[in-house]
Backbone bond lengths (Angstrom), bond angles and torsions (degrees), N, CA, C in turn:
res aa  C-N    CA-C-N  psi(-1)  N-CA   C-N-CA  omega(-1)  CA-C   N-CA-C  phi
1 X - - - 1.489 - - 1.523 106.44 -
2 X 1.301 114.66 133.36 1.437 122.36 -177.86 1.548 106.89 -107.16
3 X 1.324 117.77 127.22 1.463 121.51 -179.98 1.558 108.50 -101.15
4 X 1.306 117.85 113.78 1.438 121.06 179.67 1.516 110.14 -79.24
5 X 1.323 115.76 155.92 1.466 119.41 176.91 1.530 109.50 -86.26
6 X 1.305 119.47 -6.69 1.467 122.84 -177.81 1.535 107.91 -86.09
7 X 1.296 115.11 106.02 1.490 121.39 175.49 1.515 114.60 51.17
8 X 1.356 117.12 30.27 1.447 121.51 176.20 1.546 114.05 62.02
9 X 1.329 116.56 33.60 1.472 119.41 179.42 1.497 108.63 -80.96
10 X 1.327 117.34 131.34 1.444 122.53 175.40 1.504 109.64 -100.74
11 X 1.333 117.53 131.14 1.432 123.98 -179.20 1.547 108.20 -117.22
12 X 1.310 115.75 121.10 1.450 121.11 179.31 1.532 110.60 -74.23
13 X 1.328 116.28 142.59 1.458 122.72 177.11 1.522 109.84 -133.09
14 X 1.318 116.02 158.04 1.458 120.49 174.28 1.556 112.04 61.09
15 X 1.317 114.31 -134.78 1.500 120.92 -176.60 1.514 110.19 -64.45
16 X 1.340 117.28 -34.52 1.445 120.51 176.74 1.533 112.55 -59.48
17 X 1.358 115.47 -39.10 1.468 120.08 177.71 1.507 112.66 -66.66
18 X 1.330 116.88 -37.85 1.467 120.35 177.50 1.516 109.73 -65.31
19 X 1.315 118.10 -46.18 1.454 122.51 -179.28 1.537 109.59 -61.03
20 X 1.321 115.83 -43.71 1.479 119.47 178.25 1.532 109.90 -62.26
21 X 1.343 117.45 -41.05 1.420 120.76 178.28 1.511 114.03 -60.85
22 X 1.339 115.00 -43.27 1.485 120.04 178.96 1.553 109.41 -63.13
23 X 1.275 114.49 -46.93 1.487 119.79 -178.45 1.535 109.57 -59.25
24 X 1.333 115.68 -46.84 1.472 120.66 -179.67 1.540 111.25 -59.57
25 X 1.340 115.41 -46.50 1.450 120.11 179.78 1.511 111.27 -59.78
26 X 1.334 117.92 -44.86 1.439 121.67 -176.43 1.564 112.33 -71.25
27 X 1.321 117.24 -30.47 1.464 119.14 178.54 1.536 115.14 -81.72
28 X 1.329 115.87 -14.42 1.489 120.20 177.40 1.514 109.88 -83.61
29 X 1.319 115.73 118.50 1.455 120.29 178.47 1.505 109.52 -78.50
30 X 1.357 119.19 141.42 1.437 122.05 177.73 1.523 109.39 -57.89
31 X 1.325 116.63 134.06 1.465 121.45 -178.99 1.479 114.13 87.35
32 X 1.310 118.78 -5.63 1.479 122.84 -178.35 1.547 112.59 -75.61
33 X 1.310 117.60 -35.79 1.468 121.62 -175.65 1.509 109.51 -85.48
34 X 1.315 117.13 119.40 1.457 121.99 -172.75 1.510 113.33 -66.86
35 X 1.328 118.58 -21.76 1.492 120.11 179.75 1.523 111.15 -83.76
36 X 1.268 119.66 -20.59 1.482 120.73 177.64 1.517 110.55 -153.50
37 X 1.338 116.71 94.95 1.451 119.81 -174.67 1.549 113.41 -68.11
38 X 1.347 116.43 -10.50 1.499 120.15 178.75 1.533 110.98 -84.59
39 X 1.325 118.98 -16.57 1.452 122.13 179.87 1.516 108.82 -74.57
40 X 1.320 114.32 154.69 1.469 120.56 175.26 1.502 113.94 110.28
41 X 1.305 116.94 167.17 1.440 124.60 178.23 1.515 110.39 -80.23
42 X 1.293 118.74 132.28 1.497 120.01 -179.00 1.506 112.37 -77.93
43 X 1.292 117.46 62.16 1.478 121.37 -176.30 1.551 111.05 -60.34
44 X 1.317 116.69 -49.91 1.493 118.59 -178.42 1.511 111.75 -76.11
45 X 1.322 117.47 -34.42 1.478 121.04 -176.00 1.543 110.97 -74.28
46 X 1.308 118.72 -39.14 1.475 122.76 -171.27 1.524 114.42 -113.52
47 X 1.311 117.88 -33.44 1.434 120.83 -171.41 1.549 112.26 -99.18
48 X 1.309 115.68 -56.62 1.501 119.81 -177.00 1.519 111.42 -96.21
49 X 1.328 119.16 47.89 1.441 120.36 -179.25 1.522 111.05 -98.39
50 X 1.308 116.91 169.28 1.464 122.93 -177.67 1.522 112.79 -80.19
51 X 1.300 117.77 -6.73 1.472 121.10 -176.32 1.495 114.51 -78.82
52 X 1.303 117.82 1.24 1.473 120.29 -177.53 1.485 113.39 92.44
53 X 1.258 118.53 162.31 1.471 124.69 -176.09 1.525 109.99 -80.32
54 X 1.294 116.23 109.51 1.476 121.79 172.60 1.545 105.37 -105.08
55 X 1.295 116.67 98.97 1.488 119.34 -174.19 1.486 113.77 -58.33
56 X 1.299 118.78 -34.20 1.472 121.99 177.90 1.509 112.35 -64.33
57 X 1.356 115.76 -43.24 1.448 120.56 176.81 1.525 112.68 -63.95
58 X 1.321 115.81 -43.77 1.481 121.83 179.47 1.555 109.37 -63.54
59 X 1.348 114.66 -47.72 1.460 118.82 179.72 1.510 112.02 -60.56
60 X 1.311 116.61 -41.68 1.454 122.24 177.41 1.525 113.17 -59.71
61 X 1.327 115.29 -44.54 1.481 121.66 178.67 1.506 111.88 -62.75
62 X 1.327 116.31 -43.76 1.476 119.65 -179.52 1.507 112.03 -70.73
63 X 1.302 116.83 -40.12 1.482 121.16 177.64 1.491 113.08 -62.66
64 X 1.367 115.86 -37.26 1.456 121.03 177.86 1.540 110.61 -63.08
65 X 1.316 116.72 -39.41 1.465 119.41 178.33 1.498 112.18 -67.84
66 X 1.339 116.57 -42.34 1.469 121.61 179.25 1.506 109.93 -64.62
67 X 1.348 118.38 -48.32 1.428 121.79 -177.14 1.530 113.91 -64.68
68 X 1.315 116.53 -24.38 1.470 121.93 179.86 1.535 112.01 -81.84
69 X 1.329 116.87 -5.02 1.429 121.09 -179.33 1.537 111.36 -75.57
70 X 1.299 118.80 128.46 1.475 119.28 177.24 1.556 111.13 -57.17
71 X 1.315 115.17 131.91 1.462 121.27 179.85 1.509 113.65 100.04
72 X 1.329 118.11 -11.74 1.502 122.61 179.21 1.540 105.31 -94.31
73 X 1.347 112.68 123.50 1.482 119.66 178.14 1.536 110.30 -93.65
74 X 1.339 116.54 -43.68 1.451 119.26 179.56 1.537 108.35 -164.09
75 X 1.309 115.67 161.73 1.470 121.05 174.15 1.532 106.55 -99.97
76 X 1.317 117.72 121.21 1.473 122.44 -176.75 1.518 111.60 -86.72
77 X 1.300 117.26 -34.29 1.463 119.22 178.12 1.498 111.59 -155.97
């Protein structure tokens, strides 16, 4: 983590930046960002839907978000 002298802004680097990117992608709901409604995790569409819990579908949606994060090469477990 790099601490900037400008207004106490902290900038993540290396592994910390990747972790922050994953967290940000998972916390963003699909359709929430006004500049691109296709960005974000499909929480309502895939996870919290009325069709019941399909663990493979949920796992696939979450893995897709994690794998699309810059700095992630693969999910090992």
